[in-house]
C-alpha positions as CSV (number, residue, x, y, z in Angstrom):
1,X,101.4,110.0,97.1
2,X,100.7,106.4,97.8
3,X,99.7,105.1,101.3
4,X,102.9,104.6,103.1
5,X,101.4,102.2,105.8
6,X,102.6,99.2,103.8
7,X,106.1,100.2,102.7
8,X,108.7,98.2,100.8
9,X,112.1,97.7,102.4
10,X,113.7,98.9,99.1
11,X,112.1,100.7,96.2
12,X,112.9,99.3,92.8
13,X,112.3,100.7,89.3
14,X,111.8,98.9,85.9
15,X,114.2,99.6,83.1
16,X,111.4,101.5,81.4
17,X,110.8,103.7,84.4
18,X,114.6,104.4,84.7
19,X,114.7,105.4,81.0
20,X,111.9,107.9,81.7
21,X,113.6,109.3,84.7
22,X,117.1,109.6,83.2
23,X,116.7,109.9,79.5
24,X,119.1,107.0,79.0
25,X,117.9,104.3,76.5
26,X,117.4,100.7,77.6
27,X,120.1,99.6,75.2
28,X,122.6,102.0,76.7
29,X,121.8,100.9,80.2
30,X,122.4,97.3,79.3
31,X,125.7,98.3,77.7
32,X,126.9,100.1,80.8
33,X,126.0,97.1,82.8
34,X,127.7,94.5,80.5
35,X,130.8,96.4,79.3
36,X,131.7,98.5,82.2
37,X,129.9,97.2,85.3
38,X,128.9,100.7,86.3
39,X,125.4,99.6,87.3
40,X,124.2,96.2,88.7
41,X,120.4,95.9,88.7
42,X,118.5,93.2,90.5
43,X,116.7,90.6,88.4
44,X,113.1,89.3,88.7
45,X,112.5,85.6,88.2
46,X,111.3,86.6,84.7
47,X,114.8,88.1,84.0
48,X,113.5,91.7,84.0
49,X,115.9,94.2,85.5
50,X,115.1,96.2,88.6
51,X,117.0,99.3,89.6
52,X,117.3,100.7,93.1
53,X,117.2,104.4,93.9
54,X,121.0,104.3,94.4
55,X,121.4,102.8,90.9
56,X,119.2,105.5,89.4
57,X,121.3,108.2,91.1
58,X,124.4,106.6,89.8
59,X,123.1,106.6,86.2
60,X,122.2,110.3,86.6
61,X,125.8,111.0,87.8
62,X,127.1,109.2,84.7
63,X,124.9,111.3,82.4
64,X,126.3,114.4,84.1
65,X,129.9,113.3,83.7
66,X,129.4,112.5,80.0
67,X,127.8,115.9,79.5
68,X,131.0,117.4,80.9
69,X,133.1,115.7,78.2
70,X,134.4,112.8,80.3
71,X,134.8,109.6,78.2
72,X,132.7,106.6,79.2
73,X,135.8,104.5,80.0
74,X,137.0,107.1,82.5
75,X,133.8,107.4,84.4
76,X,134.6,105.1,87.3
77,X,137.3,107.2,88.9
78,X,135.1,110.3,88.8
79,X,132.2,108.4,90.3
80,X,134.4,107.2,93.2
81,X,135.5,110.8,93.9
82,X,131.9,112.2,93.7
83,X,130.7,109.4,96.1
84,X,133.4,110.2,98.6
85,X,132.7,113.9,98.5
86,X,128.9,113.4,98.8
87,X,129.3,111.1,101.8
88,X,131.5,113.6,103.5
89,X,129.1,116.5,102.8
90,X,126.1,114.4,103.9
91,X,127.7,113.5,107.2
92,X,128.6,117.1,108.0
93,X,125.3,118.7,106.9
94,X,122.7,116.2,108.1
95,X,123.8,114.6,111.3
96,X,122.7,117.4,113.7
97,X,119.3,117.7,112.0
98,X,118.8,113.9,111.9
99,X,119.4,113.8,115.7
100,X,116.5,116.2,116.3
101,X,114.1,114.3,114.2
102,X,115.3,110.9,115.3
103,X,114.2,111.8,118.9
104,X,110.8,112.8,117.7
105,X,110.4,109.7,115.6
106,X,111.4,107.4,118.5
107,X,109.0,109.2,120.8
108,X,106.2,108.9,118.4
109,X,106.8,105.2,117.8
110,X,106.8,104.7,121.6
111,X,103.5,106.5,121.8
112,X,102.0,104.3,119.1
113,X,103.3,101.1,120.9
114,X,101.5,102.4,124.0
115,X,98.4,103.3,122.0
116,X,98.6,106.7,123.7
117,X,96.8,109.3,121.6
118,X,97.5,112.1,124.1
119,X,101.3,111.5,123.8
120,X,101.0,111.5,120.0
121,X,99.1,114.8,120.2
122,X,101.8,116.4,122.3
123,X,104.5,115.4,119.8
124,X,102.5,116.3,116.7
125,X,101.5,119.8,118.0
126,X,105.0,120.5,119.2
127,X,106.7,119.9,115.9
128,X,103.9,121.7,113.9
129,X,104.4,124.8,116.1
130,X,108.0,125.3,114.8
131,X,108.1,123.3,111.5
132,X,106.1,123.4,108.2
133,X,103.6,120.6,107.5
134,X,105.8,119.7,104.6
135,X,108.8,119.1,106.9
136,X,106.7,117.2,109.5
137,X,105.3,115.0,106.8
138,X,108.6,114.1,105.2
139,X,110.8,113.9,108.2
140,X,108.4,112.6,110.9
141,X,105.1,111.1,109.7
142,X,106.3,109.1,106.7
143,X,109.4,107.7,108.5
144,X,107.2,106.6,111.5
145,X,104.9,104.9,109.1
146,X,107.8,103.1,107.5
147,X,109.1,102.1,110.9
148,X,105.8,100.7,111.9
149,X,105.6,98.8,108.6
150,X,109.0,97.3,109.2
151,X,108.0,96.3,112.8
152,X,105.0,94.5,111.5
153,X,107.0,92.7,108.8
154,X,109.7,91.6,111.3
155,X,107.1,90.4,113.8
156,X,108.2,93.0,116.4
157,X,105.0,95.0,116.0
158,X,101.4,94.4,115.0
159,X,98.9,95.5,112.4
160,X,97.0,97.2,115.3
161,X,99.9,99.7,115.6
162,X,99.7,100.7,112.0
163,X,95.9,101.0,112.1
164,X,96.0,103.1,115.2
165,X,98.6,105.5,113.8
166,X,96.9,105.6,110.3
167,X,93.5,106.4,111.9
168,X,95.1,109.1,114.1
169,X,96.8,110.7,111.0
170,X,93.7,110.5,108.9
171,X,91.7,112.4,111.6
172,X,94.5,115.0,112.1
173,X,95.2,115.7,108.4
174,X,91.5,115.6,107.5
175,X,90.7,118.2,110.2
176,X,93.6,120.4,109.1
177,X,92.4,120.1,105.5
178,X,88.8,121.0,106.1
179,X,89.0,123.4,109.0
180,X,91.9,125.7,108.0
181,X,90.7,129.1,107.0
182,X,89.9,129.3,103.3
183,X,92.1,131.5,101.2
184,X,91.9,132.5,97.5
185,X,92.9,129.3,95.7
186,X,95.3,129.3,92.7
187,X,93.8,126.1,91.4
188,X,91.2,123.5,92.3
189,X,92.1,119.8,92.3
190,X,89.8,116.8,92.3
191,X,91.6,114.1,94.3
192,X,90.7,110.4,94.5
193,X,92.1,106.9,94.8
194,X,91.8,104.6,91.9
195,X,89.1,101.8,91.8
196,X,90.1,99.1,94.2
197,X,92.5,101.3,96.1
198,X,91.5,101.3,99.8
199,X,94.5,103.2,101.3
200,X,93.8,106.9,101.1
201,X,96.4,108.2,103.7
202,X,99.0,109.0,101.1
203,X,96.5,110.9,99.1
204,X,95.4,112.8,102.2
205,X,99.0,113.8,102.9
206,X,99.3,115.1,99.4
207,X,96.0,116.9,99.7
208,X,97.2,118.6,102.9
209,X,100.4,119.8,101.4
210,X,98.5,121.0,98.3
211,X,96.2,123.0,100.5
212,X,99.2,124.5,102.2
213,X,100.4,125.6,98.7
214,X,97.2,127.5,98.1
215,X,95.3,124.8,96.2
216,X,91.6,124.0,96.8
217,X,91.3,120.2,97.1
218,X,88.0,118.3,96.6
219,X,88.6,114.9,98.2
220,X,86.7,111.9,97.0
221,X,88.7,109.3,99.0
222,X,89.3,105.6,98.5
223,X,88.0,103.2,95.8
224,X,86.5,105.9,93.5
225,X,84.8,104.8,90.2
226,X,86.2,106.6,87.2
227,X,83.1,106.6,85.1
228,X,81.6,109.9,86.2
229,X,84.7,111.8,87.2
230,X,84.6,114.1,84.2
231,X,81.1,115.3,85.3
232,X,82.3,115.7,88.9
233,X,85.4,117.6,87.8
234,X,83.1,120.0,85.8
235,X,80.7,120.6,88.7
236,X,83.6,121.1,91.1
237,X,85.3,123.6,88.8
238,X,88.4,121.5,88.9
239,X,91.6,122.5,87.1
240,X,93.0,118.9,87.4
241,X,92.2,115.4,88.4
242,X,94.7,113.6,90.7
243,X,94.4,109.9,91.2
244,X,96.4,107.8,93.6
245,X,97.4,104.1,93.9
246,X,99.7,102.4,96.4
247,X,100.6,99.5,94.1
248,X,101.5,98.8,90.5
249,X,98.6,98.2,88.2
250,X,98.6,95.6,85.5
251,X,94.9,95.4,84.9
252,X,94.2,96.3,81.3
253,X,90.6,97.1,82.2
254,X,91.7,99.8,84.6
255,X,94.0,101.4,82.0
256,X,91.1,101.4,79.5
257,X,89.0,103.3,82.0
258,X,91.8,105.8,82.6
259,X,92.2,106.3,78.9
260,X,88.5,106.9,78.5
261,X,88.6,109.4,81.4
262,X,91.6,111.2,79.9
263,X,89.7,111.5,76.7
264,X,86.5,112.9,78.3
265,X,87.8,115.2,81.0
266,X,88.7,118.7,79.9
267,X,91.6,119.2,82.4
268,X,94.9,117.4,83.0
269,X,94.7,114.0,84.7
270,X,97.6,113.0,87.0
271,X,98.4,109.6,88.5
272,X,100.6,109.3,91.6
273,X,102.0,106.3,93.6
274,X,104.0,103.2,92.9
275,X,102.1,102.5,89.7
276,X,103.0,105.9,88.3
277,X,106.7,105.0,88.6
278,X,106.6,101.4,87.4
279,X,104.0,102.0,84.6
280,X,104.8,105.6,83.8
281,X,105.2,104.9,80.1
282,X,101.7,103.4,79.8
283,X,100.2,106.2,81.8
284,X,101.7,108.7,79.4
285,X,100.5,106.7,76.4
286,X,96.9,106.8,77.6
287,X,97.0,110.6,78.0
288,X,97.6,111.0,81.7
289,X,100.6,112.5,83.6
290,X,102.6,110.1,85.9
291,X,103.9,112.0,89.0
292,X,105.5,109.3,91.0
293,X,105.5,108.7,94.8
294,X,107.3,111.7,96.2
295,X,104.8,114.3,97.4
296,X,107.0,117.3,96.9
297,X,108.1,116.5,93.4
298,X,104.6,115.4,92.4
299,X,103.0,118.6,93.6
300,X,105.7,120.7,91.9
301,X,105.1,118.8,88.6
302,X,101.3,119.3,88.9
303,X,101.7,123.0,89.5
304,X,104.1,123.4,86.6
305,X,101.7,121.6,84.3
306,X,98.7,123.6,85.5
307,X,100.5,126.9,85.0
308,X,101.4,125.9,81.5
309,X,97.9,124.6,80.9
310,X,96.4,127.9,82.2
311,X,98.6,130.0,79.9
312,X,97.8,127.7,76.9
313,X,94.1,128.3,77.6
314,X,94.4,132.1,78.0
315,X,94.0,132.0,81.7
316,X,95.6,134.6,84.0
317,X,96.6,133.6,87.5
């Protein structure tokens, strides 16, 4: 749910975040690293461990194997077999689909390089005519943003390319969000970026997919003060508050504001983005729900929580 226009080349997770995601304690993770070499995290200058997505998936495989009764010392051979099987299945199942989307991605990047909005429109409207907004977002829009970010970092592209494409998407998604025919909404969500967060494209992508799922979204946009959000949520009839940030937050003052908001607002308060992954434990402790960066998973978690919250409050959907 964070703005993808300034992506990282690789996503890493702290040991606390990995513990939250996998259920494996920090002590056990360190043991698997020292005694068996099953995982090899990166290290910050401070010595803190950082785990890649591949490492997290490997840990999840280990947990599954142990749950099947396999002894920890015998895990490696099973991991090797599972990896070979997964690679073979991935190659067979995904290559034809990847070719289709690769062509669209390359065409869209070319259109951005030429600053050709008409060409972008033709590609965008074509894929939306045969694919869901969810698929288009995940398989086309976000990958193109990542490519443009990499071009900028490597010196092959420019910040103007990213700004051009981000502005185009903001207009397209905003128009889709506001002009699509209204339908009875299951829930109403108040969506905003945290104070100091100026990148709202990720939140807009989330809002568009939430709207497709039958949710009414009240958008407040970038750099939203938290002080009066509880009153806004009440006036809007919101069932939840969803906040977005594209970077990790270490500002104690911000977490104090979030804690105060969680204490005042009468509905669940969710936080998405990089900070929700890296600082998930703190977000939980202050009374909010971390939902990470993935739009699909975050939306599914929000819906599950709202359904449970509705049942707990005697509400029928």
